[in-house]
N, C-alpha and C positions, 0 to 999 in steps of 0.2 A: 156510602154511609147514609144513615137516616137524617143526619144534620150536615149542612154544608159548611164551608170555611167561614162564611160571614156569620152564621149562627153560633159558631164556636170561637169567635174572635172578640176581643175587648178593645175599645178605643182608648189608647193611651195618649191620644192627641199629640203625637209626634215626639213625646218624651223619650229620651235615650239613656241607656246604661253605658257609662264611660269605663272602658277597660282599666284605666289608671285610677280614676277617682273611686270607682266602685269595686276595686279588686277583691277586697275582703267579702263584700256582699256576694259578688259573683262566685267566689269560692264556696260560700255556703249554699248557694242555689245549685251549683253544678254538682256538689256532693249529694244533694237530694236526688238529682237525676241519676247520678252514678249508682246509688243504692237501688233506685227503682229499676234500672236496667239490669243490675245483677239479679234482682228477684224476678225479673222477666224470664229468666231461663227456667223458672219453675214450670213453664209450659212443657218442658221435656218430661216432667213427671206424668203429664196427662196423656202421653203417648200410650200408657198402659190402659187408659180408659176411653180412648178415642172411639166414637161410635161408628166410624166409617173409615175406609181407606183414604177418601178425600180429606177428611179431617186430620188423619195421621200425617199425610203429606204436608198439609199446611203447617202443622205443629213442628215438624222436622225442619221446615224452612224457617219458621219463626225463631226456633232455638238458635240457629246460626245468625239470624238478623239481630237478635238481642245481644249476642256476644259482640257483633260488629258495633252495636251502639255503645257498648262498654268502651271499646277502643276509640270510638268517635269522641266520647266525652273526655277520655284521657288525653286525646290530642288537643282538644279545646282547652283543657286545664293547663296543658303544657304551653300553649300559645299565650294564655293569660297570666302565667306564672303563679298558679295556685296548686295546692297539693291535696291529695285524697284525705278525707277525714270522715268521722262518724256522722250519720244522718240524724235528723231530729226524730224524737220518739214517736210523734204522731205520724210521720212519714213511714216509719217502720211498721206502725199499726196498720196503716192503710195499704201497705204493700205486702207485708208478710202476715200480719194479724188477720187480714181479711181473705187469706187464701182459702179457696173453696174446699168442701169435703167431697164433692162429686162433680161430674161433668157440667151439670146445669149451673152450679154455683161458680165454677171456673169461668165459663163463657160469659155469664151475666155480670159477675163481680170483678174479675180480674181483667177481662178483655173489653167488654162493652163499656162498663163503668170506669174501671181503673185506668185502662189505656185511653179512655175518653178524656179523663182528667189530664193524663200525661200529654196527650195530643194538644189540648188547649194550652198547656204550659209551653210546649214546643212553639206553637204559634206566637205566644206572647214574647218569648225570647227572640224569635226571628224578627218580630216587629219592633223590638226595643234595643237589642244589642248593637252597639256601634263598633262592630268588628267584622269586616267583610268575609274573611276566610272562615271564621267560626260559624257565621250565619250560613255560608255556602254548605258546610258540612250538615247543618241542621236541616236545610232545605231538602237535601237528598234523603236524610233519615226519615223525614216526616211522611214521605210517600209510603214507607213501610208501616209506620204507625197507623196510617189511615186504613191500610189493608187489615191490620190486626183488629181495629175497632169494628170495621165492617163485618169481619168474620164473627166476632163476638155477638154483634147484633143479630145476624142471620141465624146463628146457632141457638141463641137465646129464644128467638121466636119459634124455632122448630121444637125446642125442648118444652116450652110451656103450652104448646097447642093442645087444647082439650084437657089441660091439667090445672084446674083452678087452685088446688092446694099448693102446687109448685109455684104458680104465679104469686100467691100470697107470701110464700116463704122468701122468694127472691126479692119481693118488694120490701119485706121487713129488713133483710140484710142490706139492701141498697140504702134504706133510711139510716142505718148505722153508719154506712160509708159517708153519706152526706153530713151526718153529725160530725164525723171526724174532720171533714173539710171545714166545717164551721169553727171547730176548735182550733184548727190551724190558722184560720183567718183571725181569730181572737188573739192568738199568740203574736201574729205579725202586727196586729193593731197596737199592741202594747210595747213591742220591742223595736219596731222600725221607725226611722225618723219621719215625722209628719210633713216635713217640708221638702222631701226628696221628690223630684219630678215624676219618677216611676213608682217608687215604693208607696207613696201616699195613696196610690190606686189599688194596692194589693188586696185589702179587704173587699173592695167592690169587685175586683177581678175574681176572687174566690166565690163571691155570691153569684157571679155570672157563670162560674163552673157548675154550681149547684142548679142554676136555672137550666143550663144545657142538659144536665143529667136528668132533670125532671122531664124535659121535652123528649129525651131519648126513651125514658120509661113509658111515656104516653105512646110514642110511635111503635115501640116494641110490643105494647099491649100489657105491660106490667100494671099499669093503672089506666082507668077509663075516664078519669077527670083530674084536674089539677089538685095537688096535695093540699092547697089552702081550702079546698071544698071538702076534704076528707075528714077533717077534724082531728084534734089531738088524741082523743081516746082511740079512734080507729087506727091511727098511725102507731100508737103504743101497743095496741092489740096485735098488729102485724109483726112488730119487733118481737113481742113476747111469743107469738106463735112460731116465728122463725127459730128463735133460740130454744124454745121448748122442744121443737122437733129435733134440733141438734142434740139436746140433752137426752131425749129418749133414744136416739140412735146410738149415742155413746153408752147408755145403760144397756141396750140390747147387745152391743158388742162385748161389754164386760160380762154379761150373764152367759153368753154363748161361747166365750173364748175357749173353754175346754173342748167343745164340739168342733170348733174351727181348727183347733190344733190336731184333733184326732181324725177329722174328716175334711181336710182342706179343700178337696175338689168339689165337695157338696156345697160348701158355704162361699167359695171364692166367687167374686163378681166376674161376670163374663168379660173377656178382653177381646181385642181385635183378632188375636190368634184363634179364638173360638168361633168367631163369626165371619171371618173373611170370605169363606166360600159362598156365602149368601150375599155378599156385598155387590152392588151394581157395578162397581169399578172392576171387579174380578170377573163377574158373569158376562160382562160386555166383551166377549172374545173378539180378537181381531178377525176381520173377514178372511176367509180362506183364499189363498192365491188362485187367481184364475188360470185355467189351463191355456197354454200357448197353442194356437191352431197349428196343426201339423207336427207337434212335438212328438206324438206317439209314432207316426210313420217314420220320422227322422231317426228315432231311437231304434226302430226295427231295422 
């Protein structure tokens, strides 16, 4: 990953979440995770658009891991005596509302950025939850999340290489995602008890999440300087450009839908089934077996 564990951690100064005292709160938190893991299986959708056999293999594995994470959180909820319930609206927006329209948006928004936020939340629960068995489950799951984030980072850098317009669009969409995290921080600031040893740190923790997201964008090459040096008008322009591009794409699809209906193979986006024969993973044929000395004479 482009950020290490220390850069993605928040110092709660030893404060702990007590399974008995904080059962209601833990139920709310775990339900946000549960929804996030359920939407994580959206990666199965992107098997249609995977740019390589390597990427398709990764997504197939990730789909299974996301469903395993659903089971993991259900197990933890059972341990703590809490039940599944609806998630917060802003969590739904960040998980489902920010679903990408293409491969580049998927790896940049859902994997590098989205799963980056989830990974930091995993680290926070591991550091604060006073329940050994539940933490042990999360420690195993976090290794998979780290692989997901790393994949998103690497694929994002490949996608934007030499494409300034795409870099600007992904930056604009990332800024919206960061705005959503700030809104969630505002909700927590007004609703959570200010004297709770862990919860009083949540707004600062979410600020830390956005700081890590900015560092990730710098290292991926989405930005070449800190956002504070970019200026509000420039940031607004990037968001407008991103959503303007989405709007034009939607309009183009609307205008051309009769032709897409009549000539589906002309307008259909290429998929892995169209490109696999040129894929390095397929063209790298296994070496031919070596002839065994004396085999021909023995056969004669």
